C-alpha positions, 0 to 999 in steps of 0.5 A, spaced: 934 804 121 937 801 127 936 794 129 937 791 136 938 783 136 937 780 143 939 773 145 935 770 150 938 766 156 937 758 156 931 756 161 934 754 167 933 746 168 932 747 176 926 752 174 923 747 169 917 746 174 916 753 176 909 755 175 910 763 175 914 768 171 917 771 178 920 764 180 926 765 175 928 772 178 933 769 184 936 765 178 939 772 175 936 770 168 934 777 167 942 779 167 944 774 162 941 777 155 946 778 150 945 784 145 948 787 139 945 794 136 946 795 128 946 802 125 944 802 118 946 796 113 951 791 115 954 788 109 955 780 110 962 777 110 967 776 115 971 782 114 965 787 113 962 784 120 969 785 124 970 792 121 962 794 121 960 799 127 956 795 132 955 795 139 954 789 143 953 788 151 950 783 156 945 785 161 938 786 163 933 788 157 932 795 161 939 797 160 939 796 152 939 802 148 934 804 143 932 801 136 927 802 131 926 795 132 928 789 136 929 781 134 929 777 140 932 770 139 929 765 143 934 758 144 931 753 140 932 748 146 926 751 149 921 751 143 919 745 140 917 745 133 913 740 130 909 740 123 902 738 123 895 738 120 891 744 123 884 745 121 882 751 118 878 755 123 879 763 126 884 765 131 879 764 137 877 757 135 884 755 133 886 756 140 881 751 143 883 746 138 891 746 138 892 743 145 888 737 143 892 736 136 899 736 140 897 731 145 900 725 141 907 729 141 907 729 149 909 725 154 905 729 159 900 734 160 899 740 155 896 744 161 903 748 162 905 749 155 903 755 150 901 752 144 902 757 138 901 756 130 905 759 125 902 763 119 901 758 113 907 758 108 905 761 101 905 756 096 904 750 101 897 747 103 894 751 108 892 745 113 900 744 114 902 748 119 908 749 124 906 749 131 911 751 137 910 748 144 913 753 149 913 752 157 907 757 159 911 760 165 917 761 161 914 765 155 910 769 160 917 771 163 920 772 157 914 777 154 915 781 161 922 782 159 921 784 152 916 789 154 922 793 157 925 794 151 925 801 148 923 799 141 917 800 138 917 793 134 919 787 138 919 780 135 921 774 138 923 768 134 926 761 135 934 762 133 934 756 129 931 761 123 937 765 122 941 759 120 942 757 113 937 752 111 939 745 109 940 744 102 940 751 099 945 753 095 951 757 098 954 763 095 961 762 095 963 769 093 961 771 101 967 770 106 962 768 111 955 765 111 950 763 116 952 756 118 946 750 118 948 748 125 951 752 131 953 751 138 954 754 145 957 752 151 953 751 157 956 748 163 961 743 160 955 741 155 954 743 148 947 745 146 947 744 138 942 748 134 940 746 126 935 748 122 931 743 118 925 747 114 923 754 113 919 754 120 922 748 123 929 747 127 931 742 132 936 743 138 939 738 143 945 737 148 951 733 147 957 732 152 963 736 150 969 732 149 975 736 149 980 731 145 975 729 140 972 736 139 965 737 136 962 730 133 956 731 130 951 725 129 953 721 122 946 723 120 948 730 119 953 728 114 959 733 113 956 739 116 960 743 121 957 746 127 960 753 128 960 757 135 955 762 135 958 769 134 956 776 133 960 776 126 956 772 123 949 772 127 948 779 126 948 780 119 944 773 119 939 776 123 939 782 119 938 778 113 932 775 116 929 781 117 930 783 110 928 777 107 921 777 110 919 784 109 914 782 104 907 778 106 909 773 101 915 771 105 914 764 109 916 768 116 913 775 114 908 775 120 912 770 125 912 772 132 912 768 138 910 774 143 902 773 145 897 778 142 896 781 149 904 784 148 904 791 150 896 792 150 897 796 156 903 801 154 902 806 159 903 801 165 909 798 162 916 800 163 916 801 155 911 807 156 914 811 162 921 810 158 918 812 152 914 818 155 921 821 158 925 820 151 919 823 147 920 829 152 927 829 151 926 829 143 923 836 144 929 839 145 934 834 142 930 834 135 928 827 135 921 827 135 921 823 128 923 817 132 917 817 136 912 819 131 912 812 128 906 807 130 907 802 135 906 795 132 906 791 138 904 784 136 906 784 128 913 786 129 914 787 122 918 793 119 913 796 114 918 802 112 922 797 107 916 794 104 915 794 096 908 798 094 906 792 090 906 788 096 899 786 098 900 787 106 902 795 105 895 796 102 891 791 107 889 797 112 887 801 106 883 796 103 879 794 109 877 802 110 875 802 103 871 796 104 868 799 110 867 806 106 864 802 100 859 798 105 857 804 108 855 808 101 851 802 099 848 801 105 846 808 106 844 808 098 839 802 100 836 805 106 835 812 102 831 808 097 827 804 102 826 811 105 823 814 099 819 808 097 816 808 104 815 816 103 812 815 096 807 810 099 805 814 105 804 820 100 799 816 096 795 813 102 795 820 105 792 823 098 787 817 097 785 818 104 784 826 103 780 824 097 776 819 100 773 824 105 771 829 100 767 824 096 760 825 096 754 820 096 753 820 089 761 819 087 761 814 092 755 810 089 759 811 082 765 808 085 762 802 088 758 801 082 764 801 077 767 794 081 774 797 081 774 798 089 776 803 093 783 803 090 788 809 090 787 810 082 779 809 083 778 814 088 783 819 085 779 819 079 772 819 082 775 825 086 777 829 080 770 828 076 766 830 082 771 837 083 770 838 075 763 837 075 762 842 081 766 847 077 762 846 071 756 847 075 758 854 077 761 856 070 768 856 072 773 854 067 777 847 068 783 844 066 779 838 063 775 843 059 776 841 051 779 848 050 784 847 055 785 839 053 786 841 046 791 846 047 795 841 051 794 836 045 797 842 040 803 843 044 804 836 045 803 835 037 808 840 036 814 836 038 812 830 034 810 834 027 804 837 024 800 831 021 801 825 026 794 825 029 789 820 025 783 821 030 782 824 037 776 823 042 774 827 048 769 824 053 769 830 058 775 828 062 780 827 057 782 826 050 784 819 047 788 820 041 791 816 035 797 817 031 797 815 024 801 808 022 808 809 020 808 817 022 811 817 028 818 813 029 818 813 037 816 808 042 811 809 048 816 810 053 819 816 049 812 819 048 811 819 055 818 822 056 816 827 051 810 829 055 813 829 062 818 834 059 812 839 057 808 838 064 803 833 061 801 826 063 800 821 057 798 814 058 798 809 053 792 805 051 795 800 046 795 800 038 798 807 037 793 810 041 794 814 048 790 818 053 792 825 055 790 826 062 788 833 065 791 836 071 798 834 069 796 827 070 793 827 077 789 821 077 791 818 071 794 811 070 801 810 072 
């Protein structure tokens, strides 16, 4: 995996009142980006750092080589990092309330500033967040310059985060480590940067005194400031990527680039350059380089993440949730459709049966006092059809011979001597089992009848009724 480390230039003082990203073009700021390309793993240590194979240069972002990912370091002097309590809200609501939260930290207005909230630090209160205040026009200009990088994943962070955290244990076996304080020379002044927390850092300007050297404030103790050099900055930046590859890390998703970064990839210089390089890859055998997914805002190297890391399965969990929700919703809709269809079928049968009733059946139905319910209408229709067929001398399913044959078939499944009494009323048989002769519940008896194509309804006290026509019109 190749890593491109880019040091962004300082924001010019005479451009501090600029209102658009194009106001810095005449100041040649685009030609002052410093870069270092690392191939593979760079071992920490001064000796390894000097002998390791890496390339460096200065120029525009368009002239920089291709890398699998890019880490852009923004001078902490151009970023103000403050720690504040931020209420829990979604991303859209948070952007509306952030300007009101930082007004007490500013002397002027917040209109010209871009306010961003860093991701919460695991293990700390969710309300305690780090806020980054950046000149809006300068951030827009840096974002435009980063779009020219030939890297699928681009990440912009304050350069203080690659420094050693104050108070942490130092491995003495290492020949070189990241300092807690660094400095660069700029127009006769020293710009010092110090890391003060996991997501916090400060930067200030000191007048350089050649006779006294670099004198740090007494509050910093015995710490020494180290000049920025690729010998320690390159392995420190690579260590930052490696340490924050897990979603449990404090700076896993930290990125100052806006969410709109490279949204329209085809219109940017990256899109055109990557398209031409992909054409070249067809003949050079580099198609694997361009098959990686564009990460844009996240800027995280997921290839080095552990399979046990929850962030690796975040997208899969989302799709699994969508699939389960779809199955559950589909199941509920299917059951609803079956219930509605069963209700429609019952109403259709009731309507057809009611239309076929004669005047005598209608009078008997009204005199029964049960009303024109679904069960009462079907029972009256069955009796009417049975009576008509008997008057014509036709054998019906409700005759005693047919009903006794069904009862004999049902009794064979329970035993020979299980019935105590039977009662035939012309339209069905009421039968009773002997006490203690049948060790089955009414539900089991009804289920056994269904398997034989019969309809049995319980009457209570170990009594049941066998209905004709496989239970058409029988009690449910």
